[in-house]
Backbone as CSV, one residue per row, in Angstrom:
resi,resn,N_x,N_y,N_z,CA_x,CA_y,CA_z,C_x,C_y,C_z
1,ALA,30.798,-34.840,12.766,31.924,-34.969,12.454,32.529,-36.345,12.602
2,SER,32.091,-36.860,14.261,32.786,-38.002,14.589,32.668,-39.285,13.538
3,ASN,31.501,-39.091,12.738,31.112,-40.424,11.602,31.962,-40.345,10.609
4,VAL,32.713,-39.116,10.371,33.701,-39.217,8.832,35.331,-39.298,9.200
5,LEU,35.396,-40.096,8.779,37.035,-40.615,8.762,37.887,-40.189,7.710
6,LEU,39.192,-40.157,7.784,40.106,-39.952,6.674,41.019,-41.256,6.468
7,ASP,40.937,-41.475,5.072,41.919,-42.633,4.593,43.433,-41.969,4.832
8,PHE,44.381,-42.868,3.975,45.940,-42.515,3.969,46.021,-41.312,3.085
9,GLU,45.204,-41.240,2.211,45.126,-40.103,1.210,44.299,-39.176,1.550
10,LEU,43.817,-38.964,2.468,43.086,-37.637,3.211,41.740,-37.569,2.380
11,ASN,41.107,-38.653,1.761,39.871,-38.824,1.399,38.820,-39.310,2.708
12,GLY,37.667,-38.418,2.519,36.631,-38.848,3.442,35.871,-40.153,3.461
13,ARG,35.533,-40.858,4.380,34.919,-41.852,4.542,34.022,-41.782,5.403
14,LEU,32.723,-42.579,5.043,31.667,-42.606,6.298,31.901,-43.578,7.261
15,GLY,31.743,-43.171,8.277,32.525,-44.413,9.361,31.007,-45.102,10.081
16,ASP,30.174,-44.509,9.918,29.016,-45.090,10.421,27.773,-45.412,9.487
17,PHE,27.418,-46.429,9.512,26.308,-47.170,8.290,25.124,-47.196,9.320
18,GLY,24.669,-46.835,10.085,23.561,-47.175,10.929,22.059,-46.581,10.136
19,LEU,22.141,-45.673,9.437,21.198,-44.875,8.691,21.483,-45.367,7.296
20,ALA,21.973,-46.279,6.874,22.339,-46.485,5.486,20.925,-47.625,4.865
21,LYS,20.378,-47.264,3.623,19.397,-48.111,2.933,20.058,-49.374,2.874
22,LEU,18.831,-50.554,2.726,19.069,-51.664,2.575,18.534,-52.008,1.414
23,TYR,19.173,-52.457,0.447,18.990,-53.106,-1.089,19.005,-54.406,-1.056
24,GLU,18.217,-55.372,-1.827,18.376,-56.094,-2.269,19.848,-57.071,-2.536
25,HIS,20.320,-58.143,-2.200,21.699,-58.355,-2.628,21.992,-58.865,-4.166
26,GLY,23.031,-58.008,-4.626,23.277,-58.008,-5.837,22.737,-56.716,-6.508
27,ALA,21.670,-56.078,-6.295,20.985,-55.022,-6.705,21.351,-53.723,-6.965
28,ASN,20.828,-53.199,-8.408,21.675,-51.960,-8.648,20.997,-51.025,-7.652
29,PRO,21.677,-50.070,-6.604,20.633,-49.192,-5.912,19.982,-47.990,-7.079
30,GLY,20.419,-47.664,-7.874,19.667,-46.759,-8.967,18.366,-47.015,-9.491
31,THR,18.411,-48.706,-9.640,17.326,-48.892,-10.349,16.267,-49.907,-9.175
32,SER,16.548,-50.230,-8.011,16.100,-51.384,-7.348,15.267,-50.644,-6.032
33,ARG,14.241,-51.111,-5.440,13.577,-50.763,-4.401,14.306,-50.993,-2.945
34,VAL,14.213,-50.111,-2.187,14.643,-50.052,-1.123,13.857,-51.203,-0.301
35,VAL,14.506,-51.903,0.611,14.092,-53.105,1.467,13.997,-52.225,2.863
36,GLY,12.819,-52.673,3.355,12.416,-52.362,4.771,12.522,-50.836,5.155
37,THR,12.310,-50.170,4.333,12.724,-48.455,4.932,11.064,-47.721,4.984
38,SER,10.585,-47.275,5.952,9.653,-46.656,6.314,9.783,-45.515,6.914
39,LYS,10.656,-44.964,7.676,10.531,-43.904,8.405,12.014,-42.942,8.224
40,LEU,11.400,-41.908,8.643,12.743,-40.776,8.599,13.381,-40.867,9.833
41,VAL,14.384,-40.980,9.436,15.513,-40.944,10.790,16.815,-39.920,10.519
42,GLY,17.106,-39.462,11.583,18.706,-38.818,11.227,18.683,-37.665,12.363
43,THR,19.595,-36.979,12.418,19.952,-36.135,13.324,19.460,-34.750,13.144
44,PHE,18.505,-34.009,13.878,18.209,-32.736,13.302,19.509,-32.011,13.300
45,GLY,19.362,-31.082,12.527,20.544,-29.909,12.104,21.004,-30.318,10.971
46,TYR,21.322,-31.665,10.844,21.741,-32.248,9.221,20.684,-32.399,8.217
47,LEU,19.319,-32.372,8.850,18.072,-32.870,7.585,17.669,-31.515,7.139
48,ALA,17.788,-31.816,6.033,17.201,-30.916,5.217,15.607,-30.170,5.443
49,PRO,15.452,-28.712,5.300,14.075,-28.529,5.601,13.179,-29.408,4.616
50,GLU,13.491,-29.393,3.230,12.438,-30.538,2.580,12.370,-31.620,3.094
51,LEU,13.321,-32.454,3.042,13.494,-34.092,3.825,12.630,-34.118,5.109
52,LEU,12.659,-33.084,6.092,11.651,-32.659,7.398,10.401,-32.706,6.720
53,ARG,10.110,-31.788,5.637,8.758,-31.402,5.058,7.673,-32.800,4.329
54,THR,8.834,-33.716,3.432,8.188,-34.426,2.979,8.852,-35.777,3.240
55,GLY,9.627,-35.988,3.842,10.096,-37.342,4.141,10.868,-38.154,3.033
56,ILE,11.270,-37.490,1.864,11.579,-38.036,0.794,13.119,-37.622,0.638
57,ALA,14.064,-38.451,0.906,15.553,-38.035,0.829,15.956,-37.849,-0.644
58,THR,16.618,-36.935,-1.086,17.229,-36.747,-2.226,18.605,-36.382,-2.297
59,THR,19.608,-36.183,-3.312,20.608,-35.673,-3.629,21.138,-34.793,-2.621
60,SER,20.049,-33.448,-2.987,19.949,-32.334,-2.631,20.213,-31.987,-0.675
61,SER,19.295,-33.268,-0.463,19.255,-33.437,1.124,20.513,-33.999,1.653
62,ASP,21.173,-34.337,0.671,22.395,-35.546,1.115,23.584,-33.736,0.896
63,VAL,23.256,-33.170,0.219,24.216,-31.956,-0.280,24.005,-31.192,1.102
64,PHE,22.923,-30.568,1.832,22.416,-29.971,2.887,23.317,-30.765,3.863
65,ALA,23.181,-31.921,4.083,23.698,-32.684,5.155,25.282,-32.521,5.195
66,PHE,26.065,-32.792,4.390,27.277,-32.509,3.948,27.681,-30.939,4.214
67,ALA,26.822,-30.381,3.944,27.284,-28.658,4.163,27.096,-28.653,5.507
68,ALA,25.983,-28.879,6.284,25.963,-28.840,7.837,27.313,-29.490,8.351
69,LEU,27.388,-30.704,7.883,28.817,-30.988,8.235,30.341,-30.191,8.320
70,LEU,30.270,-29.670,6.692,31.528,-28.625,6.911,31.426,-27.306,7.683
71,LEU,30.103,-26.959,7.654,29.850,-25.782,8.717,30.209,-26.177,10.321
72,GLU,29.764,-27.188,10.590,30.240,-28.130,12.100,31.920,-28.055,12.329
73,VAL,32.416,-28.224,11.315,34.078,-28.152,11.302,34.512,-26.881,10.857
74,VAL,33.993,-26.193,10.130,34.860,-24.881,10.197,34.293,-23.947,11.305
75,CYS,33.239,-23.635,11.923,32.919,-22.886,12.711,33.085,-23.391,14.200
76,GLY,33.379,-24.906,14.244,33.455,-25.539,15.872,32.504,-25.230,16.418
77,ARG,31.171,-25.456,15.865,29.859,-25.645,16.471,29.084,-26.824,16.088
78,ARG,28.372,-27.148,16.858,27.300,-28.610,16.495,26.517,-27.619,15.436
79,PRO,25.664,-28.777,14.888,24.544,-27.891,14.211,23.071,-27.373,14.954
80,ILE,23.022,-28.032,15.875,22.125,-27.204,16.821,22.748,-27.144,18.505
81,ASP,22.817,-25.946,19.132,23.456,-25.651,20.276,22.064,-25.180,21.216
82,LEU,21.746,-26.252,22.009,20.636,-25.782,22.730,21.094,-24.997,23.824
83,LYS,22.129,-24.616,23.888,22.324,-23.453,24.865,22.562,-22.189,24.280
84,ALA,22.537,-22.021,23.242,22.749,-20.760,22.245,21.257,-19.887,22.444
85,LEU,21.479,-18.561,22.125,20.597,-17.857,21.925,19.561,-18.214,21.077
86,GLN,18.170,-17.785,21.198,17.306,-18.339,20.010,17.906,-17.890,18.499
87,GLU,18.601,-17.072,18.227,18.830,-16.607,17.037,20.115,-17.657,16.402
88,GLU,20.755,-17.856,17.443,21.810,-18.835,17.208,21.450,-20.273,17.629
89,LEU,20.567,-20.743,17.466,20.342,-22.063,17.782,20.870,-22.909,16.782
90,VAL,20.141,-22.651,15.628,20.365,-23.675,14.273,21.882,-22.813,13.633
91,LEU,22.768,-23.921,13.418,23.947,-23.211,12.819,23.875,-22.822,11.572
92,VAL,23.253,-23.503,10.634,22.818,-23.193,9.485,22.282,-21.510,9.169
93,ASP,21.140,-21.632,10.217,20.614,-20.214,10.209,21.680,-19.315,10.563
94,TRP,22.193,-19.331,11.417,23.443,-18.344,12.306,24.219,-17.975,11.298
95,VAL,24.746,-18.795,10.490,25.779,-18.771,9.547,25.019,-17.970,8.298
96,TRP,23.778,-18.261,7.726,23.300,-17.432,6.844,23.139,-15.845,7.102
97,GLU,22.839,-15.941,8.281,22.282,-14.319,8.791,23.617,-13.583,8.908
98,ARG,24.820,-14.193,9.100,26.185,-13.566,8.958,26.855,-13.294,7.804
99,PHE,26.189,-14.461,6.902,26.255,-14.012,5.432,25.836,-12.906,4.874
100,LYS,24.564,-12.762,5.376,23.718,-11.558,4.425,24.211,-10.521,5.391
101,ASP,24.846,-10.199,6.423,25.324,-9.063,7.037,26.495,-8.619,6.348
102,GLY,27.211,-9.475,5.805,28.320,-9.012,5.297,29.786,-9.789,5.805
């Protein structure tokens, strides 16, 4: 959550572009090729399962990462807690189990 900043109207803004994709200058990201991207990088816990399986980032993987961020803020826990019990290790899984339990 430390990379998300709020502007004066409380709109969320990304504060770290360390993993941003690189496009040719003046190119339309929707139709242009990505320059120099060949590795999957990110923080475990924010990476969607299908992104880990395929290595292909999609809108759905962005939604997963945003949902993980929201859960972190709402629950007050990091997405991965190595000190937690095995069944509570991954925040998304822990919340899903609580949801199923009612």
